[in-house]
Every structure is written in C-alpha cells, then in structure tokens.
C-alpha positions in Angstrom: 16.0 119.5 70.8 14.5 121.0 67.6 10.8 121.6 67.2 8.8 122.3 64.0 6.3 125.2 63.8 3.0 123.9 62.5 1.2 127.3 62.0 2.5 130.7 60.9 1.0 133.0 63.5 1.9 135.1 66.4 0.5 132.1 68.3 3.0 129.3 67.4 2.3 125.6 67.7 5.2 123.2 68.2 5.4 119.4 68.0 6.7 117.5 71.0 6.2 117.5 74.7 8.1 120.5 75.9 6.8 120.2 79.5 7.1 124.0 80.1 3.4 124.7 80.2 1.5 125.8 83.3 0.0 123.0 85.2 -0.3 121.6 88.7 -0.1 125.1 90.1 3.1 126.0 88.2 3.3 129.3 86.2 4.1 128.9 82.5 7.3 130.2 80.7 8.8 132.5 79.8 11.4 130.7 77.7 13.3 131.9 74.6 14.0 130.9 71.0 17.5 130.8 69.6 16.6 133.7 67.4 15.8 135.6 70.6 12.1 135.6 70.1 10.6 135.8 73.5 7.9 133.3 74.4 5.5 135.1 76.8 3.2 132.2 77.7 2.8 128.5 77.0 -0.4 126.6 77.1 -1.8 123.2 76.2 -4.6 123.3 73.6 -6.1 120.1 72.1 -3.1 118.0 73.0 -0.8 120.5 71.4 1.7 122.8 73.1 1.0 126.5 72.1 3.6 129.2 72.6 2.6 132.8 72.6 5.3 135.0 71.2 5.9 138.7 70.5 7.2 138.3 67.0 6.0 136.1 64.1 7.9 132.9 63.3 7.4 131.5 59.8 5.6 128.2 59.4 8.1 125.4 58.8 10.8 127.0 60.8 12.9 124.8 63.0 13.4 126.3 66.4 15.2 125.4 69.6 13.7 126.1 73.0 15.9 127.4 75.7 14.5 127.1 79.2 15.3 129.6 82.0 16.6 126.8 84.2 17.3 129.0 87.3 13.7 130.2 87.3 12.3 126.7 86.4 14.3 125.0 89.2 13.0 127.7 91.7 9.4 126.9 90.6 10.0 123.1 90.9 11.4 123.4 94.4 8.7 125.7 95.6 5.9 123.7 94.1 7.1 120.4 95.4 7.7 122.0 98.8 4.1 123.1 98.7 2.9 119.6 98.1 5.1 118.2 100.9 4.1 121.0 103.3 0.4 120.5 102.5 0.7 116.7 103.1 2.4 117.2 106.4 -0.1 119.8 107.6 -2.9 117.4 106.6 -1.4 114.5 108.4 -0.5 116.4 111.6 -3.4 118.8 111.8 -6.0 117.3 109.5 -6.2 120.6 107.6 -6.8 120.7 103.9 -5.0 123.2 101.5 -7.7 125.1 99.7 -5.4 127.1 97.4 -1.8 128.4 97.0 0.0 131.2 95.3 3.7 131.7 94.5 5.0 135.2 94.1 8.2 136.1 92.2 11.3 136.0 94.3 12.3 139.5 95.5 15.5 140.6 97.2 13.4 142.0 100.1 12.3 138.5 101.1 12.4 138.0 104.9 14.1 135.0 106.6 15.6 134.5 110.0 19.3 134.4 110.2 19.2 131.3 112.5 17.2 128.3 111.4 16.2 125.0 112.9 15.6 121.7 111.1 13.2 119.0 112.2 12.6 115.5 110.9 9.2 115.0 109.3 7.5 111.8 108.0 7.4 112.3 104.2 4.2 111.0 102.7 4.2 109.3 99.3 3.7 111.8 96.5 1.3 111.4 93.6 2.4 110.9 90.1 1.5 114.6 89.3 3.6 115.7 92.2 6.6 113.5 91.3 6.9 115.2 87.9 8.5 118.2 89.7 11.8 116.8 91.0 13.3 113.3 91.4 13.5 113.2 95.2 12.2 115.3 98.0 15.9 115.8 99.1 16.2 118.2 96.2 13.9 120.6 98.0 16.9 121.1 100.4 14.9 122.9 103.1 11.5 124.5 103.8 11.3 127.6 106.0 8.0 128.8 107.4 8.1 132.6 107.6 4.7 133.6 108.8 1.0 133.1 108.9 -2.0 135.3 108.3 -5.7 135.0 108.8 -7.5 134.7 105.5 -11.2 134.0 104.7 -11.8 132.3 108.0 -8.6 130.1 107.6 -4.9 130.5 107.9 -2.5 131.5 105.2 1.0 129.9 105.7 4.0 131.6 104.0 7.1 129.6 103.3 10.4 129.6 101.4 12.1 126.5 100.0 15.3 125.5 98.2 17.4 128.0 96.5 14.8 130.7 97.2 15.3 130.2 100.9 19.1 130.2 100.6 19.0 133.4 98.4 16.7 135.1 100.9 19.1 134.1 103.7 22.0 135.6 101.8 20.1 138.8 101.3 19.2 138.9 105.0 22.8 138.4 106.0 24.0 141.2 103.7 21.3 143.5 105.1 22.3 142.6 108.6 26.0 143.5 107.8 24.9 146.9 106.4 22.7 147.6 109.4 25.6 146.7 111.7 27.7 149.3 110.1 24.9 151.9 110.1 23.7 151.2 113.7 27.1 150.5 115.2 25.9 147.3 117.0 25.5 143.6 116.4 22.5 141.9 114.9 21.0 140.9 118.2 20.8 144.6 119.1 19.4 146.0 115.9 15.8 146.0 117.0 16.6 147.8 120.2 18.7 150.3 118.3 16.0 151.0 115.8 13.3 151.4 118.5 15.6 153.9 120.3 16.1 155.9 117.1 12.3 156.0 116.5 11.7 157.1 120.0 14.3 159.9 119.7 12.9 160.9 116.4 9.4 161.3 117.8 10.8 163.3 120.7 12.7 165.6 118.4 9.6 166.1 116.2 7.6 167.0 119.3 10.3 169.5 120.5 10.6 171.0 117.0 6.8 171.4 116.8 6.8 173.2 120.2 9.7 175.5 119.2 7.9 176.4 115.9 4.8 177.2 117.8 6.8 179.6 120.1 8.3 181.2 117.0 4.9 181.6 115.3 3.4 183.2 118.4 6.3 185.5 118.8 6.2 186.5 115.1 2.4 187.1 115.4 2.8 189.3 118.4 5.6 191.3 116.8 3.5 191.9 113.7 0.4 192.8 115.8 2.5 195.5 117.6 3.1 197.3 114.2 -0.4 197.1 112.9 -1.6 200.4 114.4 1.2 202.2 112.5 0.1 200.5 109.2 -3.5 201.5 109.4 -4.7 198.0 110.6 -3.4 196.1 107.5 -0.4 193.8 107.7 1.5 191.1 105.7 4.0 188.4 106.7 5.8 185.7 104.8 7.6 182.7 106.3 10.2 180.7 104.3 10.1 177.1 105.4 6.7 177.5 107.0 3.5 175.6 106.6 -0.3 176.0 107.2 0.1 175.0 110.8 2.7 177.7 111.4 0.3 180.3 109.8 -2.6 179.1 111.9 -0.6 179.4 115.2 0.6 182.9 114.1 -2.9 184.0 113.3 -4.1 183.0 116.7 -1.6 185.3 118.4 -2.5 188.2 116.0 -6.2 187.8 116.6 -5.8 187.8 120.3 -3.7 191.0 120.2 -5.4 192.9 117.3 -8.8 191.3 116.5 -9.8 194.3 114.2 -6.7 194.1 112.0 -6.8 192.7 108.4 -3.7 190.6 107.8 -2.3 188.4 105.0 0.0 185.5 106.0 1.9 183.4 103.5 4.5 180.6 103.6 6.6 178.4 101.3 8.8 175.4 101.6 11.4 177.1 99.4 12.8 180.7 99.6 10.4 183.2 98.1 12.6 185.5 96.1 9.9 187.1 94.0 11.7 186.1 90.8 9.9 182.8 90.3 6.6 181.2 90.9 6.5 180.0 94.5 3.6 177.9 95.8 2.5 177.7 99.4 -0.3 178.2 101.9 -1.9 181.5 102.6 -4.3 182.8 105.3 -6.3 186.0 105.5 -7.6 187.0 109.0 -9.5 189.9 110.4 -13.1 191.0 111.0 -15.6 188.6 109.4 -17.1 191.1 106.9 -13.7 192.3 105.7 -12.3 188.7 105.4 -15.4 187.6 103.4 -14.8 190.5 100.9 -11.0 190.4 100.7 -10.4 186.6 100.9 -11.6 185.7 97.4 -9.9 188.6 95.8 -6.6 187.7 97.5 -7.0 184.1 96.3 -7.5 185.4 92.7 -4.2 187.4 92.9 -2.3 184.5 94.4 -3.7 182.0 91.8 -5.1 180.0 94.7 -8.0 177.9 95.8 -9.3 178.8 99.1 -12.3 179.0 101.4 -13.3 179.7 104.9 -15.9 181.4 107.1 -15.7 183.7 110.0 -12.4 185.4 110.7 -10.3 183.2 108.5 -10.0 182.6 104.7 -7.2 180.2 103.7 -6.0 177.8 101.0 -3.2 176.7 98.8 -1.7 179.3 96.4 0.4 178.8 93.3 2.0 182.3 93.6 2.7 183.4 97.1 5.5 185.5 95.5 2.6 187.9 94.5 1.7 188.6 98.2 2.7 192.3 97.8 0.0 192.7 95.2 -2.5 190.9 97.3 -1.7 193.2 100.2 -2.9 196.1 98.0 -6.3 194.3 98.0 -6.3 194.4 101.8 -5.6 198.1 101.9 -8.4 198.8 99.4 -10.9 196.8 101.4 -9.7 198.3 104.7 -9.8 201.9 103.4 -13.4 201.4 102.1 -14.4 200.1 105.5 -13.1 203.2 107.2 -15.2 205.6 105.1 -18.2 207.2 106.7 -21.4 205.4 105.9 
C-alpha cells in the first residue's frame, strides 16, 4: 500500500495506520522502503506514524513500506506467548508479571532436545493482546528454558513459536557435531565433557609439576657455574613464564645466595634479531639487587619493581639481556673493590 510523505526531513511522517510502531511491549521496525532507504525506528507522535530514516526522502514522495515479516512474526509469537504465559502463571500461582524483555534470537539459544506438552486453560485475551495474532494456536508452542532470581522475584525465560523451533534445530545440529567430536551419543555428551575436563586439569597439574622440576634443575645447573663466572650469571628460557623464573630463582638462591643473576623468558623464541617481550627477574644480595635492578629494567625497556633479593617485571626487549648482563658485572665488580 502506498503512503505519502507529509514532511521533507530525515524524520519522515506518513499517512495511514502502518501498525509497525512499538507498542504493547513490541520493539519497533526496522522495515525498508522500495528505494532501499532503511527505516531505523517507527513511533507514534500526535496520532501520526513517524519513521526515522538514514537518508532524506523528498516531501510529496510516494513510498511503499516493506515489512520484515520473518522478524515481525517472531515478535508477534513471542509477545502473545508472553501474554498467555503471564495469564497462566497469574491464574495458577497468583503471581503478577512486573516486566518483560525480549532479546534478539541468536543461534546459541538453548533448548532441550526432548520436549513435553501439557494442556493449559487459555484465558480470554484483551483487545490489546488480540492485535498480535488471530488465535493462540499460532503460537505453536511455548518452552520454558530456565529461571533466575531477580530483584526479590523470579525471572522466567521462555521460547515460543518459530524461535523455539529454530533453537531446537540449532541444538540438534550442535548435538550432531558433538557426537562426531566426542565419539558418543547425545545422552553421554555431559559425561564425556566432564571426563575431558578432569583429564585436562590432571594434565595441567602434571605439566606444572614437570616444569617446576625443570626449573629447579636449570637453577642448580646455573648455580654450579657461578663461581667460575665471578658470581654473575644469566639464563633465558624460551617458552617460559614468570612462574618458571621464580621457581628457578628459588633453587639458585638456596645454592648460591651471594650470586647476582639475571633470568629472562619469552613465549616465542628469542633470536636476538627482533624485539622480544617477556618477564625478567634479577636476584642476589639485597644491596646489589637494589642497585642493578632499575638499570637492568632500563636496558630491557621494562617496568619492574621489588624489594629484598628480587627485582622483577615485564620487559619489552628480553633480546637485550646480554647488554643487561654487563650491568650486573659492573655492579658486581664495584662491590668487590676494597672499601
């Protein structure tokens, strides 16, 4: 049906009762003009239907409105289902509906693969409710999918009509994919996932234990060479992290508490040919660490801090660790001079 534009503005006014505006809890639009001018919102103002568009439409233009029927039908089913569900809850439990909200349909919607239907006494709908669909049979089905506590009351989530059927289809497709991945039927999916999660946690625990052993071993090995290097040492670990360095530092401190050592790590291989970020840690006697730590951080383009026998942080250039080691030698050598 054609409609005439009454005002040339980005807010267009059209004659006629389009019945696409928001009301009774329904979201408005969007719809589209034949000239492919998107209507972003529709409102009633002073008995007129006002369309908010992105592009200007000249006054006097004749336009045809095209409704996104799939979206509109989804809103009609869900809204009428809300009225029906609220009426049933009120009749059975004496509980009023204080508010409701309808979210856009998403493919990740959750429904159960097996459903059950029950007969409910259908109350008479008001005239405002009847404007949605002709009969309650067109709702097709209502599926309750969960409840939450909200503001001292209960929030009841549901799906209805085509939205429930689409969600069911998505769920069945997901179940088929999981069957292929997990190698078991739908009834065993939960148990299979729980088993995988348990195994993953166990593997993570074992990996952590092995890395601690490697860190301690590397720390003791480095400590054994420090006397030959004048009490200064450096170590880098590709694929390491701050926890690995801390464990390694503990082993070094126990074996060589007077040594001054720089430890670095990176998640990617440190070739020295490109900027490589990663954690760093300086350990040794408190006075030497306090002097050397900030200087090392400056060389490594790092932010760090600490007190006592450790100075650590996150560096942007652990590939410059060799230059930072020179700082340790300088601090160490000055500490060995006679006072």
